[in-house]
C-alpha positions in Angstrom: 91.2 80.4 125.5 94.5 78.8 126.4 97.0 77.4 123.9 100.5 76.1 124.1 103.2 77.6 121.8 106.7 76.5 120.8 105.8 72.8 120.6 108.3 72.0 117.9 111.2 73.8 119.6 110.5 72.3 123.1 112.8 69.3 122.7 115.7 71.6 121.6 115.0 74.0 124.5 115.0 71.2 127.1 118.2 69.8 125.7 119.8 73.2 125.7 118.8 73.8 129.4 120.1 70.3 130.5 123.4 70.7 128.6 123.8 74.3 129.8 123.6 73.3 133.4 126.5 70.9 133.0 128.7 72.9 130.6 128.6 76.7 131.0 130.2 77.2 127.6 127.3 75.4 125.9 124.9 77.7 127.7 126.7 80.7 126.4 126.5 79.4 122.8 122.7 79.8 123.0 123.2 83.6 123.2 125.1 83.8 119.9 123.5 85.3 116.8 123.5 82.7 114.1 121.6 84.0 111.1 121.1 80.7 109.3 119.8 78.9 112.5 117.6 81.9 113.3 116.1 81.7 109.8 115.4 78.0 110.2 113.8 78.5 113.6 111.7 81.5 112.4 110.4 79.4 109.5 109.6 76.5 111.9 107.7 78.9 114.1 105.7 80.1 111.1 104.8 76.5 110.3 103.8 75.9 113.9 101.6 79.0 113.9 99.9 78.0 110.6 99.2 74.5 111.9 98.1 75.9 115.2 95.0 77.3 113.5 93.9 73.7 113.0 95.6 71.8 115.9 95.7 72.2 119.6 99.3 71.5 120.7 99.4 69.2 123.7 102.4 70.9 125.2 104.9 73.7 124.6 107.5 75.9 126.2 105.0 78.8 126.4 101.3 79.1 127.2 99.3 81.9 125.6 95.9 83.1 126.9 93.4 85.0 124.9 90.8 86.6 127.2 87.7 88.7 126.6 86.4 91.0 129.1 82.6 90.9 129.7 80.8 93.8 131.2 79.0 92.8 134.4 
């Protein structure tokens, strides 16, 4: 089974990469620890995981694979 992950955060990630290529300082901001922002993003991830039990995301920044080994 293959499933995309990080659907909700993909637009922010793409914007961050584009801006980071043009302005190095903006790229460095991504590495800062911002507790409030991290809390919001963690919550959003939880929502995505919960909804992912019922929906198949069409795209995301990551692709997960769940595999089962069968004995031959």
